[in-house]
N, C-alpha and C positions, 0 to 999 in steps of 0.2 A: 663842211668844215666844223672844226670841235676843237675844243678845247685839249690840249695835250697829256694826258697821263701820263705821266714823268716817268712812275713807275719801273716802266717798261724802256725804257728808255734811257740806260745812265748820261749820255754823252748830252740829250737833252734836259734831264735836270743837271748835270754841269753849267750846261748856257744861261740855263735861267737862274741856277744861281749866280751867274757869274754878271748874269748883266740886273740882278738888284746888289750886290754889293755893289756895283758902279754906280747908284742911285739911281738906274734904269729900269722901275719895278713895274711903270704900265710896258714897258718892251716884252719883261718877263710873263707880266700877266696877257698878256697879247698874243704868249707862242700859242700856233694853231697846229691841226696835222691834219692834212691834207687823204682823203679818200684814194691819191693814187702818190706813187715816187713821182717827184719834181726835181730830176737829175738837167735840165735846162734850163736858161731866163725864160726862152720861149712856156715850158709847159708850167712853168710857177705862172705866168703872166696871164694864161691861159685859164687857170684853177684860181686865181684871184680874182680875175675880172677886171687887169689892172694893165696899162702897155706895159711892155718887155724891157722900157727903158727903164721904172720904177726899180725893178727887180737887179738888188746887189751882190754880184758873183760873186763867189769868193774863190780867187782864181791863187792856190799855190804854186809856185815855181821854184826852180833849181838855181840860187843867186852863188856864182862862186866869182869871189874876189883872191886871188891868187892861189893858194895854196888851201882856202878854206871855202866849206859849200856851208849854205845856210839856205832856210827857208825863207821866201820873202811872201807875203800876202799883199795881193792888189783884189780890191774892195771895186768891181766895175760895174757902169751900166749894162745893162741885157741888150742894151742898143748897138754895144757896140764890142770889138775887139782890143786888147791889150796887145801895144806894140811891145818885145821883149828887149829891141835895142834902145827907146826909150826909156820901157822901165830900167837896163841898165846905167845909163847915162843917169837919171833920176837920183838913183840909188848911188852913183859910183862902181859899180859889180863889173868886173871882167865880162863877166859871161849871164845871160841868164837865159832858160832853157825850161826844156814842161820837164814836168814834175810827174813819176809815175804811181799808182794809186801806194804803193809800201809808202813810196816817200811823204806823201800825202798822210796817208792814215799815222805814218811816224814823229813827223814833226804837231801835227792836232790831235792824234785821237779822235778823228773825225772821219769818213768815207767822202771820198768824191761823190759832189753829187746833195751835201750835206754838210757841207766844212760851213760853221758859224765865225765872224769875227772874232770869237770868243773862247771863251774851255778849252783851251790847250792847253799840253805840258808846261811851254813859257812862254813868253811872248814873243808875238815874230813883228820884224820889220814890216811896215803896212801900210801902205799910199792907199787913197780914200780917194776914187774917180769925182772929181769937178762938176762932171755931167747929171751927176746924182743930185745935185743941189737943183736941177728944174723940178724934181718932184716932190712937192708934200709930203707925200707917205713914200717909205722907200721898203721893200719886203727884203730880209736877208735870209738864210737857212740859222736853223736855229739848232745842228750837232745832227740831222738825220736827214736825209733822203726824201720822207714825210714834212717834214717841221718845217714854220718860217716864223718870223713874228715882224711886225711893223715897228720903223724908226725913223730917224732922220738921217740928211747930210749930216749936219752937226751929232746928233746921236754917234754918228758910227765914228767920227773923230774924235770924238770925248773918245770913247769907250774903247775906242784900240790904240790910241798914242799917235795915232797916224797921222802920215804927211797929207794933206791935201793937193791933186796934183792932176794935170792934163795926161792919161795914161793910152786915150786913143793914138794911131797916128795920122798921116794926112789918108786924106778919102777915108777914113772912117765915121760914122753917124753923121756923115753929111758934111763933113768939114773937107775943106780946100787940100 
């Protein structure tokens, strides 16, 4: 793992700038590039030598309310899945569905597997999984499938203006 050369990765440079602008210089300085792409929480956890729950998955969903469609970003613990019905309830959306790669790129400017919490063309409605509180250090993608940066639950909430929420459904992550 090494410090990333941001010149070859414009989306990573954009994420680093957004982190620095938000007063999270340590996170910006902590951006790392891994030897291989880590498109899943399990891959990222293995590469970093951390628990899978300490990985903040950046999941982009299609949110529909009436005739309006928008992107919803759910920053979830890598140890469980987000419940789309619960996400709809939390956001007041009529429906939450999967987003394809083109939708994700159009709303974030970043590829699936590398979507960072910030650095998007415009701010996204964001939910931050409260399960991430259990980890002193949380690792999030930094705009490229090989890039990650260290942060905290509080750092993610502050950075994104997101709403802390329990996003896992019943039976997920050992929940009853």
